[in-house]
N, C-alpha and C positions, 0 to 999 in steps of 0.2 A: 285897586291895582291890580296887575296879573303876576300870578307866582310863576317864576320860570322854571322848569321841569327839567330831569334829568336823568336817563337810564343808562346803565354802566354794564356793558358785555365785556367777557374775557375781564372781569376787573380786578384780579390778583390782590392784594393786599389794601388797596384802596388809593393809591397815589391819583389819580385821575380823578376819582370822587372827590378827594379832598382839594384839589386845586379846582374843580368845577365849584365846590362850596363857596371856595375863598371868593370867588368870582359871583356870587348871589344866585345859585342856584339850588335848588333842593331837588336831591337825589332820589328817586321814589324807588328804584330798585335795581339791583344789581346781579350779575350772574357768574358763577365761577365755581370750577368743578373741585380745586383741591382743598382739601378739610384746613387745612391750617392758615391759609391765605382767605377762607372763610369765618374762622375764628380773628384772624388780626382785623378782616374788615368789619367784621359785628360790635368787635369791642369800640371801634372809632367811627362809624357811622350807625349806631342805634337807630336813626329815624327810617334807612334804609331796608328794603325788604329783601332781604340776602336769600337768591335760588341757587342751592350748591348742589347740580346739576351739569351733567355735559350738556352742553348747550345746543347740539344735534337732535337733543332729543325733546327740545322745547317749541313751541310755536311762539308768532309773535303776539297772540291773544293770550297764552301762558304769562310771558313776562307783562304784559300790561294790566291782566288782572292782577297779579301781585303788586304793581307799580299803582294799583288803582285808578287808573287814565284810560281813557277810549280811545280808538285809532283816530290818528291824526291831533292829538291834544297833548302829545310831548313835547317842551322845546327842542331836545335834543337826544340823541343817542350817541355812546360814545362805545369805540372799542377798537382794542389793540390784539388782534388773535396772536396766537402764539408766534414766533417767528423764527424758532432754531432753523426750520425748513427753507428759508432764505438767505442763511449766514452766507458769507461769502465763501466760505470750503464748500458749500454744496450746492453752490449757482453752476453746474456743470451742464444742467439741459434746461426743460423748461420750469421745471419745479415741481411739473406736475405730478411726480411718482411721491411728494413725501405725502402722507395722509394729513398731517397738520395744515399743511396748506388748503386744505379744501375749507379750512374755517374762515378764511376772508370771503369765500361764497356765501358761507353760511350768514355771516355780516350782512352781506350785500342783502340776501332773504329777507331776514329779519327786519330790517330799515324797510324792505318794498312792503311788510307786512303792517306794521306798526305805522308807517307815516309820518315820523317826525318831522316837525318844521326843518329843521336840520339835522347833519351827523357829522361828526367828528372821526376819522378814519387816520389811523397812528402806526406805524410799523419801521422798519427796519430800510434803509435805502435800498437793498438787494432785492426787495419786492419789484421797483421798477427797471432793471436790467432788461434790455429790448429782447433777451431769448426769454424770459418768464411772462408767462399769458396770463396769469391768476389775476393780477390788479386789471387788467384790459378786460378781461371775460365778466369781472365783478361790479365795473363801470357799466358794461355793457346793461347787466341787471337793473341796477340804479337808473340807469336813463330809462328802459323800459317802466319802472316803477313810477315814472315822474318827477326824476331829480338832475338836477344840474350841479357838475362839480363848478364850483364857483372861485377854489384856488385849490392848486395842489403844490408841493414841491418838498424839497430837503431843506431841512431846518435845523441848527443847533443850538441844544437846550442851554449851552454858554451864555447865548445871544437873550437870554431872556431871565437870567437871574441865578439860576444854576451853577454852582462850584463844578461844573465838568462837560466835558466836551463830550456831546452825546447825538450825534446825527440821526436825524430821523425823518423818514416821510410822513408827510403829513397831507391829508386831505379835507376839505369842506365841503361838504354840497348841501344844496336847498331846495325846496318846491317852490319857494317864494318867487311869483314873477319880478323880474326887476333886482332883486338882491344882488349885492356887490358888496359881499366881505371877504377880503383878504385874510391871509397870516399876519398875524401881527407883525411892526415891522421891529427890528432887534432894537434892544435899548442902549439909547446912549450912556457912554463912560465905561470906566476901566470895568473887565471880567470879575467876580468873584474867585478868589482862591482857595486852592487847598490852606492857606494860614488861616483866612476868612472862616475858614468853616471848623476848623477842627485845631487851631492854634490854641484855644484856650484849655482842653482838656489837659486832665493829669496823666504826666509820665505813666506807663508799665512796665515792668519788667515780663519776663517770659513767663505765660500761664495765669499773670494776675488782674485780678476783677476789683474794680473800683467800687470799695462798698457804698458811695451814694449813690451809684448808676451799674447796675448789674448789666446795659446792654455795652457800657464800656469795660469788656472783658479780655486782654490780650489772647489771642491763640497760643495754645501749647507747642512750640517748635522742639525739635531733637536736636542735641548740642551740633551733631556735624550743621545741620541746619543755621544754626546761628553762628557759627564761625564762618560760613557763606557769607550770612549778612553783614557781618562787621567790618568783610573786604569791600564791599560796595558803596562806593562815593555816598555821603549824604545829599540829599537834596537833588534828588534825579538822577543819580547813579544809576548802573547796567549792569548785568550778569558781565558783561563786555569786561568789565575789569578786574572779572577773578583771575588770578594766576591758574595758571594751566593743571596745574592738581587740585585744583577747587571746582573745576568744571565739571559737571556732569558730562556721561559719554555720550547720552542722546543728543546736549547740547553742542556737543564738538562736531556732532557729523552734520550737521547743518545751519544756515546761521538764521532761517526763521524764529517766528514766535520771541523777537526781542526783548519784549517787555516782560516776558519772565523773570521773578526775583529783580526788576527792576523799582526803584525808588520814586514815590510822588515826589515833585517840586512844590515846595512852600509857596512862591509866589506866582505861581501857575493853577490856572485852573486843574483838576484831576482829569485822565484819561476815562474812557466812559468803562463806569462799572458793568460786571455780571454777577451773574448768579454764584461765581466762585470768589467773590471781591474780596473776604480778608485771607485768601487761599495766594501767598505768593508767587506759588508753582503756575499758576491759574494767567497771572498778566503782572502787571506793573501796579502792584497791591502793596507795597510796603512803605511804612511808613517814613517818613522823610529823612527821619534820623534815627530813630528808635530801632533797636534790631529784631523787629517783629511785623507780622502781618496785619492790615486795620481790626479793628474791632469793631462791632456791630454798630457803637455808636458813632465811630468816624463815618463808615458807610452810609449810615442813614443820612447824615447831616451832607453828606458830599451827595447825596440822591434830594437833597431838599428837604426831609422828614424834619419836622421839628422834633425837640426832645420830647414832648408829652405823649407823641404817639406811642400806639402801644403793639407790639409785635407777640403773637404766640406761637411756640414750636422750640424745634431745638436750635441750637446755634447754626447749624447747614441749613435748616429749613429759611431762619432768618433771614439769614445770607442771601438766600434764593430769591425770597420773597422781595428785597430788598434791590437786589442787582436786577429783577426781572420789570421792578414797575416803573411809571411813566412818571416822571419828576412833579410834584405836584405844582413849581411855580410854571414849569411850561404849559399845563393845563390851565391855569390860572390866567395865563395871560391870551389864550388863546378862546378862554369863556369870556374874558370882559370884551373882547373885541368883536364877539358876537351880541353879547348884551348892548354895548354901546351904540351900535349897527340897528339893531331891531327897531321897527317903527309901532313900538308900545311900550307904554308907560309899565314900570317895575317896580318889585320890593327887593330888601337884602333880605336874603332867609339863610339860616345857618343849619 
């Protein structure tokens, strides 16, 4: 029986690899430049050979050697290049000026060199804006390397079991003639909510740490901030409800960034997590009723990580790893769709 193999590029702390493993893939190698992400990844995926390096300095041959695979023998290569260069507030031109955007092209080049049966590409929806040429250029590279884009579109992670609205551009490519594997259908049934994900966790005071779970550690806020938080309505309230004397001067001058100092709603999915997901000044990251930002455990659960997943680094570093990761359930759904439609027998591997 065939073992389905995977390589994870821009692996971060390993969310995509976890999802592929749940779907029965054996992740053979991963590439990541950040030291703490690599440490978290290695802790949770000891069977994958982690290459801590700038991916631009590696060739497809280097990565295949680490994976102990030959050209054309990997089932799927997964990649989510850093997406900050495609964020909405940066999309004022073609996107070609941001050096991070070059990594999308690097992904295409490496796929062409390694020749996996499939590739999975994931990024922010802004990548596909009509004035952004990066993805079209990369698609042309992939087509020249023998790939067809068999499915591409914008999906929301909430439709695949993640208790969070997180819209992502996803593309699946294949070099097998006749294959027609689409993006997984959205799950039927109600969405998972904030209450489903974190409702059972112990309440915490400002700066308090749960002795049984160090990841469940409340951020430490100033007394002034706590007083502001107390004025924000429970279960979905926003800073718009603050009295004038408690509003920050910068917020009085414009009506944008309305999620800042906003509370999550218990019975809805959370909004999109970011690297600042435990800092209420970075978005709607206040607990639904407690007067504090999210703990690392709450953020990890909202991103779909099981409590058994281990993270390395400072609180800020871990929050960044969680907020920037691919939700495991999303990649699990995509991985299952690939396996279920491959004309090959398979075996489940860990």
